[in-house]
PDB file of N, CA, C and O in Angstrom:
ATOM      1  N   MET A   1     131.274 197.383 282.637  1.00  0.00           N
ATOM      2  CA  MET A   1     130.169 198.092 283.263  1.00  0.00           C
ATOM      3  C   MET A   1     130.417 199.589 283.250  1.00  0.00           C
ATOM      4  O   MET A   1     129.747 200.316 282.516  1.00  0.00           O
ATOM      5  N   THR A   2     131.357 200.063 284.041  1.00  0.00           N
ATOM      6  CA  THR A   2     131.649 201.493 284.071  1.00  0.00           C
ATOM      7  C   THR A   2     133.155 201.697 284.132  1.00  0.00           C
ATOM      8  O   THR A   2     133.889 200.894 284.709  1.00  0.00           O
ATOM      9  N   ASN A   3     133.589 202.771 283.536  1.00  0.00           N
ATOM     10  CA  ASN A   3     135.018 203.082 283.584  1.00  0.00           C
ATOM     11  C   ASN A   3     135.340 204.006 284.760  1.00  0.00           C
ATOM     12  O   ASN A   3     136.478 204.453 284.905  1.00  0.00           O
ATOM     13  N   LEU A   4     134.345 204.293 285.596  1.00  0.00           N
ATOM     14  CA  LEU A   4     134.550 205.143 286.761  1.00  0.00           C
ATOM     15  C   LEU A   4     134.790 204.279 287.992  1.00  0.00           C
ATOM     16  O   LEU A   4     134.287 203.160 288.093  1.00  0.00           O
ATOM     17  N   GLY A   5     135.565 204.819 288.921  1.00  0.00           N
ATOM     18  CA  GLY A   5     135.858 204.089 290.144  1.00  0.00           C
ATOM     19  C   GLY A   5     135.988 205.027 291.321  1.00  0.00           C
ATOM     20  O   GLY A   5     135.512 206.162 291.284  1.00  0.00           O
ATOM     21  N   LEU A   6     136.630 204.549 292.358  1.00  0.00           N
ATOM     22  CA  LEU A   6     136.806 205.346 293.567  1.00  0.00           C
ATOM     23  C   LEU A   6     137.653 206.576 293.324  1.00  0.00           C
ATOM     24  O   LEU A   6     137.505 207.578 294.023  1.00  0.00           O
ATOM     25  N   GLU A   7     138.546 206.515 292.333  1.00  0.00           N
ATOM     26  CA  GLU A   7     139.412 207.652 292.035  1.00  0.00           C
ATOM     27  C   GLU A   7     138.692 208.737 291.224  1.00  0.00           C
ATOM     28  O   GLU A   7     139.195 209.853 291.096  1.00  0.00           O
ATOM     29  N   SER A   8     137.527 208.411 290.683  1.00  0.00           N
ATOM     30  CA  SER A   8     136.741 209.384 289.905  1.00  0.00           C
ATOM     31  C   SER A   8     136.046 210.353 290.851  1.00  0.00           C
ATOM     32  O   SER A   8     135.705 210.004 291.982  1.00  0.00           O
ATOM     33  N   SER A   9     135.843 211.565 290.373  1.00  0.00           N
ATOM     34  CA  SER A   9     135.177 212.559 291.220  1.00  0.00           C
ATOM     35  C   SER A   9     133.677 212.270 291.301  1.00  0.00           C
ATOM     36  O   SER A   9     133.099 211.619 290.431  1.00  0.00           O
ATOM     37  N   VAL A  10     133.080 212.767 292.353  1.00  0.00           N
ATOM     38  CA  VAL A  10     131.633 212.625 292.520  1.00  0.00           C
ATOM     39  C   VAL A  10     130.920 213.275 291.343  1.00  0.00           C
ATOM     40  O   VAL A  10     129.919 212.751 290.853  1.00  0.00           O
ATOM     41  N   THR A  11     131.426 214.405 290.892  1.00  0.00           N
ATOM     42  CA  THR A  11     130.831 215.106 289.754  1.00  0.00           C
ATOM     43  C   THR A  11     130.877 214.247 288.497  1.00  0.00           C
ATOM     44  O   THR A  11     129.903 214.201 287.745  1.00  0.00           O
ATOM     45  N   GLU A  12     131.991 213.571 288.262  1.00  0.00           N
ATOM     46  CA  GLU A  12     132.099 212.678 287.098  1.00  0.00           C
ATOM     47  C   GLU A  12     131.032 211.587 287.155  1.00  0.00           C
ATOM     48  O   GLU A  12     130.415 211.258 286.142  1.00  0.00           O
ATOM     49  N   TRP A  13     130.824 211.037 288.337  1.00  0.00           N
ATOM     50  CA  TRP A  13     129.799 210.003 288.490  1.00  0.00           C
ATOM     51  C   TRP A  13     128.421 210.519 288.094  1.00  0.00           C
ATOM     52  O   TRP A  13     127.678 209.849 287.376  1.00  0.00           O
ATOM     53  N   VAL A  14     128.086 211.722 288.572  1.00  0.00           N
ATOM     54  CA  VAL A  14     126.752 212.278 288.307  1.00  0.00           C
ATOM     55  C   VAL A  14     126.592 212.638 286.828  1.00  0.00           C
ATOM     56  O   VAL A  14     125.520 212.445 286.253  1.00  0.00           O
ATOM     57  N   ILE A  15     127.644 213.153 286.221  1.00  0.00           N
ATOM     58  CA  ILE A  15     127.572 213.499 284.804  1.00  0.00           C
ATOM     59  C   ILE A  15     127.391 212.245 283.948  1.00  0.00           C
ATOM     60  O   ILE A  15     126.558 212.212 283.043  1.00  0.00           O
ATOM     61  N   GLU A  16     128.179 211.222 284.248  1.00  0.00           N
ATOM     62  CA  GLU A  16     128.148 209.980 283.451  1.00  0.00           C
ATOM     63  C   GLU A  16     126.906 209.132 283.737  1.00  0.00           C
ATOM     64  O   GLU A  16     126.343 208.514 282.833  1.00  0.00           O
ATOM     65  N   TYR A  17     126.490 209.112 285.001  1.00  0.00           N
ATOM     66  CA  TYR A  17     125.359 208.277 285.432  1.00  0.00           C
ATOM     67  C   TYR A  17     124.440 209.083 286.352  1.00  0.00           C
ATOM     68  O   TYR A  17     124.533 208.956 287.573  1.00  0.00           O
ATOM     69  N   PRO A  18     123.565 209.900 285.794  1.00  0.00           N
ATOM     70  CA  PRO A  18     122.688 210.749 286.624  1.00  0.00           C
ATOM     71  C   PRO A  18     121.821 209.951 287.598  1.00  0.00           C
ATOM     72  O   PRO A  18     121.377 210.483 288.616  1.00  0.00           O
ATOM     73  N   GLU A  19     121.582 208.685 287.288  1.00  0.00           N
ATOM     74  CA  GLU A  19     120.738 207.865 288.154  1.00  0.00           C
ATOM     75  C   GLU A  19     121.359 207.610 289.526  1.00  0.00           C
ATOM     76  O   GLU A  19     120.653 207.194 290.445  1.00  0.00           O
ATOM     77  N   VAL A  20     122.657 207.850 289.686  1.00  0.00           N
ATOM     78  CA  VAL A  20     123.301 207.634 290.991  1.00  0.00           C
ATOM     79  C   VAL A  20     123.029 208.770 291.970  1.00  0.00           C
ATOM     80  O   VAL A  20     123.349 208.650 293.152  1.00  0.00           O
ATOM     81  N   GLN A  21     122.452 209.855 291.507  1.00  0.00           N
ATOM     82  CA  GLN A  21     122.195 211.010 292.369  1.00  0.00           C
ATOM     83  C   GLN A  21     121.370 210.624 293.589  1.00  0.00           C
ATOM     84  O   GLN A  21     121.607 211.142 294.679  1.00  0.00           O
ATOM     85  N   CYS A  22     120.402 209.721 293.425  1.00  0.00           N
ATOM     86  CA  CYS A  22     119.555 209.319 294.556  1.00  0.00           C
ATOM     87  C   CYS A  22     120.374 208.636 295.643  1.00  0.00           C
ATOM     88  O   CYS A  22     120.110 208.842 296.828  1.00  0.00           O
ATOM     89  N   VAL A  23     121.361 207.829 295.268  1.00  0.00           N
ATOM     90  CA  VAL A  23     122.232 207.166 296.253  1.00  0.00           C
ATOM     91  C   VAL A  23     123.082 208.205 296.965  1.00  0.00           C
ATOM     92  O   VAL A  23     123.196 208.197 298.191  1.00  0.00           O
ATOM     93  N   LEU A  24     123.674 209.093 296.192  1.00  0.00           N
ATOM     94  CA  LEU A  24     124.525 210.131 296.779  1.00  0.00           C
ATOM     95  C   LEU A  24     123.722 210.989 297.754  1.00  0.00           C
ATOM     96  O   LEU A  24     124.186 211.291 298.853  1.00  0.00           O
ATOM     97  N   ASP A  25     122.528 211.375 297.347  1.00  0.00           N
ATOM     98  CA  ASP A  25     121.667 212.179 298.220  1.00  0.00           C
ATOM     99  C   ASP A  25     121.338 211.436 299.503  1.00  0.00           C
ATOM    100  O   ASP A  25     121.389 212.016 300.588  1.00  0.00           O
ATOM    101  N   SER A  26     120.999 210.151 299.388  1.00  0.00           N
ATOM    102  CA  SER A  26     120.612 209.388 300.577  1.00  0.00           C
ATOM    103  C   SER A  26     121.775 209.230 301.557  1.00  0.00           C
ATOM    104  O   SER A  26     121.558 209.066 302.757  1.00  0.00           O
ATOM    105  N   LEU A  27     123.005 209.280 301.047  1.00  0.00           N
ATOM    106  CA  LEU A  27     124.181 209.170 301.903  1.00  0.00           C
ATOM    107  C   LEU A  27     124.713 210.529 302.350  1.00  0.00           C
ATOM    108  O   LEU A  27     125.658 210.602 303.136  1.00  0.00           O
ATOM    109  N   GLY A  28     124.109 211.599 301.850  1.00  0.00           N
ATOM    110  CA  GLY A  28     124.537 212.941 302.221  1.00  0.00           C
ATOM    111  C   GLY A  28     125.778 213.419 301.478  1.00  0.00           C
ATOM    112  O   GLY A  28     126.468 214.333 301.928  1.00  0.00           O
ATOM    113  N   ILE A  29     126.057 212.790 300.331  1.00  0.00           N
ATOM    114  CA  ILE A  29     127.222 213.169 299.533  1.00  0.00           C
ATOM    115  C   ILE A  29     126.800 214.242 298.539  1.00  0.00           C
ATOM    116  O   ILE A  29     125.927 214.019 297.701  1.00  0.00           O
ATOM    117  N   ASP A  30     127.425 215.397 298.641  1.00  0.00           N
ATOM    118  CA  ASP A  30     127.124 216.530 297.765  1.00  0.00           C
ATOM    119  C   ASP A  30     127.949 216.412 296.495  1.00  0.00           C
ATOM    120  O   ASP A  30     129.164 216.220 296.552  1.00  0.00           O
ATOM    121  N   GLN A  31     127.285 216.528 295.342  1.00  0.00           N
ATOM    122  CA  GLN A  31     128.007 216.376 294.072  1.00  0.00           C
ATOM    123  C   GLN A  31     128.955 217.533 293.793  1.00  0.00           C
ATOM    124  O   GLN A  31     129.829 217.407 292.936  1.00  0.00           O
ATOM    125  N   SER A  32     128.812 218.641 294.482  1.00  0.00           N
ATOM    126  CA  SER A  32     129.704 219.776 294.246  1.00  0.00           C
ATOM    127  C   SER A  32     130.866 219.748 295.235  1.00  0.00           C
ATOM    128  O   SER A  32     131.056 220.682 296.014  1.00  0.00           O
ATOM    129  N   CYS A  33     131.631 218.675 295.193  1.00  0.00           N
ATOM    130  CA  CYS A  33     132.719 218.474 296.162  1.00  0.00           C
ATOM    131  C   CYS A  33     134.060 218.941 295.608  1.00  0.00           C
ATOM    132  O   CYS A  33     135.099 218.379 295.950  1.00  0.00           O
ATOM    133  N   GLN A  34     134.048 219.946 294.770  1.00  0.00           N
ATOM    134  CA  GLN A  34     135.253 220.554 294.195  1.00  0.00           C
ATOM    135  C   GLN A  34     136.154 219.527 293.502  1.00  0.00           C
ATOM    136  O   GLN A  34     137.378 219.633 293.573  1.00  0.00           O
ATOM    137  N   GLY A  35     135.563 218.546 292.841  1.00  0.00           N
ATOM    138  CA  GLY A  35     136.340 217.586 292.064  1.00  0.00           C
ATOM    139  C   GLY A  35     137.072 216.545 292.881  1.00  0.00           C
ATOM    140  O   GLY A  35     137.935 215.841 292.356  1.00  0.00           O
ATOM    141  N   LYS A  36     136.745 216.434 294.153  1.00  0.00           N
ATOM    142  CA  LYS A  36     137.408 215.433 294.990  1.00  0.00           C
ATOM    143  C   LYS A  36     136.922 214.033 294.596  1.00  0.00           C
ATOM    144  O   LYS A  36     135.793 213.856 294.139  1.00  0.00           O
ATOM    145  N   SER A  37     137.804 213.045 294.786  1.00  0.00           N
ATOM    146  CA  SER A  37     137.460 211.677 294.403  1.00  0.00           C
ATOM    147  C   SER A  37     136.361 211.120 295.305  1.00  0.00           C
ATOM    148  O   SER A  37     136.177 211.553 296.442  1.00  0.00           O
ATOM    149  N   LEU A  38     135.649 210.158 294.762  1.00  0.00           N
ATOM    150  CA  LEU A  38     134.610 209.487 295.531  1.00  0.00           C
ATOM    151  C   LEU A  38     135.207 208.876 296.793  1.00  0.00           C
ATOM    152  O   LEU A  38     134.608 208.966 297.864  1.00  0.00           O
ATOM    153  N   GLU A  39     136.371 208.261 296.683  1.00  0.00           N
ATOM    154  CA  GLU A  39     137.012 207.649 297.842  1.00  0.00           C
ATOM    155  C   GLU A  39     137.336 208.694 298.915  1.00  0.00           C
ATOM    156  O   GLU A  39     137.087 208.466 300.098  1.00  0.00           O
ATOM    157  N   TYR A  40     137.880 209.820 298.509  1.00  0.00           N
ATOM    158  CA  TYR A  40     138.231 210.878 299.455  1.00  0.00           C
ATOM    159  C   TYR A  40     136.985 211.371 300.185  1.00  0.00           C
ATOM    160  O   TYR A  40     136.987 211.493 301.410  1.00  0.00           O
ATOM    161  N   VAL A  41     135.938 211.650 299.444  1.00  0.00           N
ATOM    162  CA  VAL A  41     134.701 212.162 300.043  1.00  0.00           C
ATOM    163  C   VAL A  41     134.115 211.138 301.011  1.00  0.00           C
ATOM    164  O   VAL A  41     133.670 211.498 302.101  1.00  0.00           O
ATOM    165  N   CYS A  42     134.114 209.867 300.619  1.00  0.00           N
ATOM    166  CA  CYS A  42     133.596 208.819 301.500  1.00  0.00           C
ATOM    167  C   CYS A  42     134.385 208.773 302.806  1.00  0.00           C
ATOM    168  O   CYS A  42     133.806 208.717 303.891  1.00  0.00           O
ATOM    169  N   ARG A  43     135.695 208.795 302.690  1.00  0.00           N
ATOM    170  CA  ARG A  43     136.523 208.710 303.904  1.00  0.00           C
ATOM    171  C   ARG A  43     136.318 209.939 304.804  1.00  0.00           C
ATOM    172  O   ARG A  43     136.325 209.819 306.030  1.00  0.00           O
ATOM    173  N   GLN A  44     136.136 211.111 304.198  1.00  0.00           N
ATOM    174  CA  GLN A  44     135.883 212.324 304.978  1.00  0.00           C
ATOM    175  C   GLN A  44     134.559 212.232 305.728  1.00  0.00           C
ATOM    176  O   GLN A  44     134.394 212.832 306.790  1.00  0.00           O
ATOM    177  N   MET A  45     133.619 211.476 305.167  1.00  0.00           N
ATOM    178  CA  MET A  45     132.288 211.354 305.768  1.00  0.00           C
ATOM    179  C   MET A  45     132.141 210.067 306.590  1.00  0.00           C
ATOM    180  O   MET A  45     131.038 209.729 307.018  1.00  0.00           O
ATOM    181  N   ASP A  46     133.237 209.359 306.809  1.00  0.00           N
ATOM    182  CA  ASP A  46     133.220 208.088 307.535  1.00  0.00           C
ATOM    183  C   ASP A  46     132.301 207.051 306.892  1.00  0.00           C
ATOM    184  O   ASP A  46     131.619 206.294 307.582  1.00  0.00           O
ATOM    185  N   LEU A  47     132.296 207.031 305.560  1.00  0.00           N
ATOM    186  CA  LEU A  47     131.562 206.019 304.815  1.00  0.00           C
ATOM    187  C   LEU A  47     132.573 205.040 304.228  1.00  0.00           C
ATOM    188  O   LEU A  47     133.676 205.442 303.858  1.00  0.00           O
ATOM    189  N   GLU A  48     132.216 203.781 304.139  1.00  0.00           N
ATOM    190  CA  GLU A  48     133.085 202.769 303.545  1.00  0.00           C
ATOM    191  C   GLU A  48     133.048 202.943 302.018  1.00  0.00           C
ATOM    192  O   GLU A  48     132.008 202.709 301.403  1.00  0.00           O
ATOM    193  N   PRO A  49     134.158 203.345 301.403  1.00  0.00           N
ATOM    194  CA  PRO A  49     134.173 203.622 299.963  1.00  0.00           C
ATOM    195  C   PRO A  49     133.682 202.469 299.092  1.00  0.00           C
ATOM    196  O   PRO A  49     132.945 202.692 298.132  1.00  0.00           O
ATOM    197  N   HIS A  50     134.080 201.242 299.415  1.00  0.00           N
ATOM    198  CA  HIS A  50     133.676 200.109 298.581  1.00  0.00           C
ATOM    199  C   HIS A  50     132.181 199.804 298.709  1.00  0.00           C
ATOM    200  O   HIS A  50     131.562 199.317 297.763  1.00  0.00           O
ATOM    201  N   PHE A  51     131.606 200.088 299.872  1.00  0.00           N
ATOM    202  CA  PHE A  51     130.165 199.935 300.054  1.00  0.00           C
ATOM    203  C   PHE A  51     129.413 200.940 299.188  1.00  0.00           C
ATOM    204  O   PHE A  51     128.429 200.592 298.535  1.00  0.00           O
ATOM    205  N   VAL A  52     129.877 202.180 299.186  1.00  0.00           N
ATOM    206  CA  VAL A  52     129.248 203.227 298.371  1.00  0.00           C
ATOM    207  C   VAL A  52     129.386 202.874 296.890  1.00  0.00           C
ATOM    208  O   VAL A  52     128.427 202.997 296.128  1.00  0.00           O
ATOM    209  N   LEU A  53     130.565 202.439 296.489  1.00  0.00           N
ATOM    210  CA  LEU A  53     130.795 202.059 295.092  1.00  0.00           C
ATOM    211  C   LEU A  53     129.852 200.939 294.674  1.00  0.00           C
ATOM    212  O   LEU A  53     129.305 200.964 293.571  1.00  0.00           O
ATOM    213  N   LYS A  54     129.661 199.960 295.548  1.00  0.00           N
ATOM    214  CA  LYS A  54     128.746 198.853 295.251  1.00  0.00           C
ATOM    215  C   LYS A  54     127.323 199.371 295.058  1.00  0.00           C
ATOM    216  O   LYS A  54     126.619 198.933 294.149  1.00  0.00           O
ATOM    217  N   GLN A  55     126.904 200.294 295.905  1.00  0.00           N
ATOM    218  CA  GLN A  55     125.561 200.866 295.773  1.00  0.00           C
ATOM    219  C   GLN A  55     125.401 201.607 294.437  1.00  0.00           C
ATOM    220  O   GLN A  55     124.363 201.499 293.785  1.00  0.00           O
ATOM    221  N   LEU A  56     126.426 202.353 294.040  1.00  0.00           N
ATOM    222  CA  LEU A  56     126.368 203.072 292.766  1.00  0.00           C
ATOM    223  C   LEU A  56     126.248 202.084 291.611  1.00  0.00           C
ATOM    224  O   LEU A  56     125.446 202.288 290.700  1.00  0.00           O
ATOM    225  N   HIS A  57     127.037 201.022 291.644  1.00  0.00           N
ATOM    226  CA  HIS A  57     126.982 200.012 290.579  1.00  0.00           C
ATOM    227  C   HIS A  57     125.622 199.335 290.522  1.00  0.00           C
ATOM    228  O   HIS A  57     125.118 199.047 289.436  1.00  0.00           O
ATOM    229  N   GLU A  58     125.025 199.077 291.681  1.00  0.00           N
ATOM    230  CA  GLU A  58     123.701 198.448 291.707  1.00  0.00           C
ATOM    231  C   GLU A  58     122.649 199.333 291.056  1.00  0.00           C
ATOM    232  O   GLU A  58     121.799 198.838 290.316  1.00  0.00           O
ATOM    233  N   VAL A  59     122.695 200.628 291.319  1.00  0.00           N
ATOM    234  CA  VAL A  59     121.731 201.557 290.720  1.00  0.00           C
ATOM    235  C   VAL A  59     121.923 201.608 289.206  1.00  0.00           C
ATOM    236  O   VAL A  59     120.949 201.624 288.454  1.00  0.00           O
ATOM    237  N   ILE A  60     123.165 201.633 288.767  1.00  0.00           N
ATOM    238  CA  ILE A  60     123.454 201.674 287.329  1.00  0.00           C
ATOM    239  C   ILE A  60     122.962 200.389 286.657  1.00  0.00           C
ATOM    240  O   ILE A  60     122.349 200.443 285.591  1.00  0.00           O
ATOM    241  N   GLU A  61     123.228 199.234 287.278  1.00  0.00           N
ATOM    242  CA  GLU A  61     122.771 197.954 286.727  1.00  0.00           C
ATOM    243  C   GLU A  61     121.263 197.888 286.673  1.00  0.00           C
ATOM    244  O   GLU A  61     120.697 197.454 285.670  1.00  0.00           O
ATOM    245  N   ASP A  62     120.598 198.314 287.746  1.00  0.00           N
ATOM    246  CA  ASP A  62     119.132 198.306 287.777  1.00  0.00           C
ATOM    247  C   ASP A  62     118.570 199.209 286.703  1.00  0.00           C
ATOM    248  O   ASP A  62     117.597 198.848 286.041  1.00  0.00           O
ATOM    249  N   ASP A  63     119.165 200.378 286.513  1.00  0.00           N
ATOM    250  CA  ASP A  63     118.674 201.324 285.512  1.00  0.00           C
ATOM    251  C   ASP A  63     118.881 200.774 284.101  1.00  0.00           C
ATOM    252  O   ASP A  63     118.005 200.932 283.252  1.00  0.00           O
ATOM    253  N   SER A  64     120.006 200.139 283.837  1.00  0.00           N
ATOM    254  CA  SER A  64     120.251 199.596 282.501  1.00  0.00           C
ATOM    255  C   SER A  64     119.348 198.399 282.222  1.00  0.00           C
ATOM    256  O   SER A  64     118.961 198.174 281.075  1.00  0.00           O
ATOM    257  N   ALA A  65     119.004 197.622 283.263  1.00  0.00           N
ATOM    258  CA  ALA A  65     118.091 196.495 283.086  1.00  0.00           C
ATOM    259  C   ALA A  65     116.685 196.988 282.741  1.00  0.00           C
ATOM    260  O   ALA A  65     115.980 196.381 281.935  1.00  0.00           O
ATOM    261  N   ILE A  66     116.301 198.080 283.356  1.00  0.00           N
ATOM    262  CA  ILE A  66     114.978 198.669 283.080  1.00  0.00           C
ATOM    263  C   ILE A  66     114.910 199.195 281.655  1.00  0.00           C
ATOM    264  O   ILE A  66     113.874 199.074 281.001  1.00  0.00           O
ATOM    265  N   ASN A  67     115.988 199.771 281.171  1.00  0.00           N
ATOM    266  CA  ASN A  67     116.016 200.403 279.853  1.00  0.00           C
ATOM    267  C   ASN A  67     116.278 199.427 278.707  1.00  0.00           C
ATOM    268  O   ASN A  67     116.340 199.842 277.550  1.00  0.00           O
ATOM    269  N   GLU A  68     116.431 198.159 279.005  1.00  0.00           N
ATOM    270  CA  GLU A  68     116.678 197.177 277.925  1.00  0.00           C
ATOM    271  C   GLU A  68     115.404 196.785 277.247  1.00  0.00           C
ATOM    272  O   GLU A  68     115.422 195.973 276.321  1.00  0.00           O
TER     273      GLU A  68
END
């Protein structure tokens, strides 16, 4: 599916999968987080990292299903 994970930066996620921007915005995650990992940013914001990761994967899957 994706080679990105919790250790990847928020910026990497947006560059590789622009469709995740809506999820990040809805959670208040700013993509300009100075290259910090998705996990780090989630923990700083008191968000469950694996929940956020699941949401990102769902958006990517939905977008790829639409584009097939």
